C-alpha positions in Angstrom: 129.6 78.6 113.5 127.3 76.0 115.0 124.6 76.7 112.3 127.2 76.1 109.6 129.3 73.4 111.1 126.7 71.3 112.9 123.6 72.0 110.8 125.2 72.8 107.4 123.1 76.0 107.0 123.1 77.2 103.4 120.3 79.8 103.3 118.9 82.4 105.7 115.3 83.6 104.8 114.5 86.8 106.7 110.8 87.7 106.8 111.2 90.8 108.9 109.8 94.2 107.8 111.9 97.3 107.2 110.8 98.6 110.6 111.9 95.4 112.3 115.4 95.8 110.7 115.5 99.5 111.8 114.8 98.3 115.4 116.8 95.1 115.5 119.4 95.4 112.9 120.3 93.2 110.0 121.2 89.5 110.3 124.9 88.8 110.7 126.2 87.7 107.2 127.6 84.2 107.5 130.2 83.2 104.9 128.8 80.5 102.7 125.2 81.2 103.6 122.9 82.9 101.2 120.9 85.7 102.8 117.5 86.5 101.2 114.7 88.8 102.5 111.0 88.8 101.9 109.9 91.7 104.1 106.4 91.7 105.4 104.5 93.8 107.9 101.5 92.0 109.5 99.5 95.1 109.1 100.1 98.8 108.4 99.1 99.6 111.9 102.0 97.5 113.2 104.6 99.9 112.0 102.7 102.9 113.4 102.1 101.3 116.8 105.8 100.8 117.2 106.5 104.6 116.7 106.4 107.0 119.6 103.2 108.6 118.4 101.7 105.2 117.8 102.6 104.0 121.3 100.9 107.1 122.9 97.8 106.5 120.8 97.8 102.8 121.6 97.9 103.6 125.3 95.0 105.9 125.0 93.0 103.3 122.9 93.9 100.5 125.3 92.5 102.5 128.2 89.3 103.1 126.3 89.0 99.5 125.2 89.6 98.2 128.7 87.1 100.6 130.1 84.5 99.2 127.6 85.3 95.7 128.9 86.0 94.3 125.5 88.7 91.9 126.8 90.3 89.9 124.0 87.9 90.8 121.2 90.1 93.6 119.9 93.2 91.4 120.1 91.4 88.6 118.2 90.3 91.0 115.4 93.8 92.5 115.2 95.5 89.0 114.8 92.8 87.6 112.6 93.1 90.6 110.3 96.9 90.4 110.4 97.0 86.7 109.6 94.4 87.1 106.9 96.4 89.8 105.2 99.2 87.3 104.8 97.0 85.4 102.3 95.1 88.4 100.8 97.7 91.2 100.4 100.2 91.5 97.6 103.1 91.8 100.1 101.9 88.8 102.1 101.5 86.6 98.9 104.9 87.8 97.8 106.3 86.5 101.1 104.6 83.2 100.8 105.7 82.7 97.1 109.2 83.8 97.9 109.5 81.5 100.9 108.5 78.5 98.9 110.7 79.5 96.0 113.7 79.7 98.3 112.9 76.3 99.8 112.7 74.7 96.4 115.9 76.5 95.3 117.7 75.1 98.4 117.3 71.7 96.9 117.3 69.9 100.2 120.0 72.0 101.9 119.5 73.4 105.4 117.4 76.6 105.5 116.8 78.9 108.4 113.7 81.1 108.2 112.6 83.7 110.7 110.9 87.0 111.5 111.3 89.1 114.6 109.4 87.1 117.2 109.1 83.7 115.3 105.4 83.3 115.9 103.3 85.2 113.3 105.1 85.3 109.9 107.4 82.4 110.7 104.6 80.5 112.4 102.4 80.8 109.4 105.2 79.8 107.0 105.9 76.8 109.2 102.2 75.8 109.2 102.1 76.0 105.4 105.3 74.0 105.0 104.1 71.3 107.4 100.8 71.1 105.4 102.7 70.8 102.1 104.8 68.0 103.6 101.7 66.1 104.5 101.7 66.5 108.3 98.3 66.0 109.8 96.3 69.1 110.7 96.0 68.2 114.4 99.8 68.0 114.7 100.3 71.3 112.8 97.9 73.1 115.2 99.5 71.6 118.3 102.9 72.7 117.0 101.7 76.2 116.3 100.1 76.4 119.7 103.5 75.7 121.3 104.3 79.3 120.6 102.0 80.3 123.5 104.1 78.1 125.8 107.5 79.4 124.6 106.4 83.1 124.6 104.5 83.1 127.9 107.2 85.1 129.8 107.3 87.8 127.0 103.5 88.0 126.9 103.4 88.4 130.7 105.9 91.3 130.3 103.6 92.9 127.8 100.6 92.4 130.1 102.5 93.9 133.0 103.5 96.9 130.8 99.8 97.4 129.7 98.8 97.3 133.4 101.5 99.9 134.3 100.4 102.2 131.5 96.6 101.8 131.9 96.1 100.8 135.6 93.8 98.0 134.5 94.3 94.2 134.4 91.1 93.5 132.4 
């Protein structure tokens, strides 16, 4: 009600993948708000790692990687590859095109866009939107980096889980 009454929401752009929907469920349909979806998975490995078999494999690999003392290099490669696939894969480009098509179609009305965590797909779309609107690069990067601040507790929970599973805090 608040999204409609206070912010006059007219469109909900959902960037979540099919596996995100399977896990989290669909958005609540709000009367008078157009719902559109441009599903995108950051990488094919993402879907697999969320499965039971993938989680077991990930735990084994995490133990091996930590034993090799690679620290964040694996994480950096994973996210760099994931982000690059937004701009190089057909699904990623379809998401970007669809996102901007929907913004233009909204003709100035209020639009909500989101994924499951709000930092990767949504963060990249927000960066592109700010760039198109002429926001300076320094401000865009600072805005994107706020994700680290707002997700610190969730990241700590993930680190704690990795420690519980692997016995290593490397």
